[in-house]
C-alpha positions as CSV (number, residue, x, y, z in Angstrom):
1,M,75.0,91.4,115.0
2,N,78.5,91.4,114.4
3,F,80.1,94.4,112.9
4,L,83.6,94.8,111.0
5,V,85.5,97.9,110.2
6,I,88.5,97.9,108.3
7,G,90.7,101.0,107.0
8,E,93.6,102.9,108.1
9,K,93.8,104.7,111.4
10,C,95.5,107.4,113.1
11,K,96.0,109.8,116.1
12,D,94.2,112.8,115.7
13,V,96.2,115.3,117.9
14,F,94.3,119.0,118.3
15,V,96.7,121.5,119.6
16,Y,94.6,124.8,120.8
17,G,95.7,128.3,121.2
18,E,95.9,131.3,120.2
19,V,98.3,134.5,118.0
20,T,98.2,137.8,119.2
21,R,100.9,138.8,117.1
22,L,103.1,138.0,113.9
23,S,106.3,137.1,113.8
24,P,109.7,139.7,113.4
25,E,111.3,137.1,111.1
26,A,108.7,136.7,108.2
27,P,104.8,137.8,107.9
28,V,103.7,134.3,110.1
29,P,101.4,134.3,113.3
30,V,103.0,133.3,116.1
31,F,100.9,130.3,117.8
32,K,100.9,130.2,121.5
33,P,99.4,126.3,122.6
34,T,97.2,126.0,126.0
35,R,95.6,122.9,125.7
36,K,96.2,119.4,123.6
37,V,93.6,116.8,122.5
38,E,93.9,113.3,121.7
39,N,92.0,110.8,119.9
40,L,92.3,108.0,117.8
41,G,91.3,108.8,114.3
42,M,90.1,107.7,110.6
43,A,88.7,104.2,110.7
44,A,89.6,103.8,114.2
45,N,86.8,107.1,114.6
46,V,84.6,105.2,112.5
47,Y,84.8,101.8,114.8
48,N,84.4,104.3,118.3
49,N,81.5,106.3,116.5
50,L,79.5,102.6,115.5
51,F,80.6,101.0,118.9
52,N,79.1,103.9,121.0
53,L,76.0,103.8,118.9
54,I,74.8,100.1,118.9
55,E,73.5,98.0,121.6
56,H,75.5,95.9,123.7
57,K,73.8,92.9,122.0
58,A,75.8,93.6,119.0
59,S,79.8,93.3,118.7
60,V,82.1,95.5,116.4
61,V,85.7,94.1,115.2
62,G,88.2,96.2,113.8
63,H,91.2,95.2,111.7
64,F,93.4,98.5,110.9
65,S,96.4,99.6,109.4
66,T,99.4,99.0,111.9
67,E,101.5,102.1,111.3
68,N,101.5,105.4,114.0
69,I,100.0,107.9,111.1
70,I,100.1,110.9,113.4
71,K,97.7,114.3,112.2
72,T,98.7,117.2,114.2
73,R,96.3,120.2,113.9
74,Y,97.4,123.7,115.4
75,V,93.8,125.0,115.9
76,D,92.9,128.8,117.0
77,D,90.9,128.1,120.5
78,K,88.5,131.4,120.2
79,S,87.3,130.9,115.9
80,N,88.6,126.9,115.6
81,H,90.2,128.2,112.6
82,Y,92.8,125.7,111.3
83,F,96.3,127.1,111.1
84,I,98.3,124.6,109.8
85,R,97.9,120.5,109.8
86,V,101.1,118.5,110.2
87,D,100.8,115.0,108.8
88,E,103.7,111.8,110.2
89,N,103.8,108.9,108.5
90,D,101.3,109.5,106.0
91,T,101.0,105.6,104.4
92,A,100.2,102.3,105.3
93,D,101.5,98.7,104.4
94,R,98.5,97.1,102.3
95,I,96.4,94.8,104.1
96,K,97.4,91.7,104.0
97,I,93.7,89.0,103.2
98,S,94.6,86.1,105.4
99,P,92.2,83.7,105.6
100,H,92.0,84.4,109.2
101,L,90.5,87.9,107.9
102,I,88.5,85.4,105.1
103,K,87.0,84.1,108.2
104,I,86.2,87.1,110.4
105,I,84.4,89.0,107.0
106,H,82.4,85.6,106.5
107,N,81.4,86.2,110.2
108,S,80.2,89.7,110.2
109,D,76.9,91.0,109.5
110,C,78.4,93.9,107.9
111,I,81.5,95.5,106.8
112,I,82.7,98.9,106.4
113,L,85.6,100.2,104.6
114,S,87.1,103.1,105.4
115,D,89.4,104.2,103.2
116,Y,91.3,107.1,103.6
117,D,93.9,106.3,100.3
118,K,96.7,105.6,102.9
119,G,97.7,102.2,100.8
120,F,96.3,99.8,103.0
121,L,93.6,99.3,100.8
122,T,93.8,98.9,96.8
123,E,90.8,98.8,94.6
124,Y,91.9,95.1,94.3
125,D,91.1,94.5,98.1
126,I,87.8,96.2,98.0
127,E,86.9,94.6,95.3
128,V,88.3,90.8,97.1
129,I,86.2,92.4,100.6
130,C,83.0,92.8,98.8
131,S,83.0,90.0,96.7
132,R,82.8,87.7,100.0
133,H,80.1,89.8,102.2
134,P,76.9,91.1,100.4
135,N,76.6,93.9,103.0
136,V,79.7,96.3,102.9
137,F,79.4,100.0,103.2
138,I,82.2,101.8,101.6
139,D,83.5,105.4,103.3
140,T,85.2,106.8,101.0
141,K,87.7,110.3,101.7
């Protein structure tokens, strides 16, 4: 079985730490980082999860945005509460539905569209992909 995941990807960064006081300049927490965890997110996370779930007889192909989207979360280590999320490069160029991509679509048994509304997939693009394949699942955010 062949799977195709299409969508935006990002780097998810989690900076864990603690807050023990408020800033003297303003009533905001002073965050002391203790560790950082990075992994691929959005459609790349869907791809990784699917890849880890399926048997080795199947293949998973990803067609992702190329932009360097980064989502950094500052998280309290004890409570897992987010203090703030900082997004960088939060848009993606629109997908190019090329003859090569159409061939990959036709050779796939199942397609997963993971749309995070960053501009990579438009409603028209989704309609074009869905009209060319009977097994499309849409993961919208």
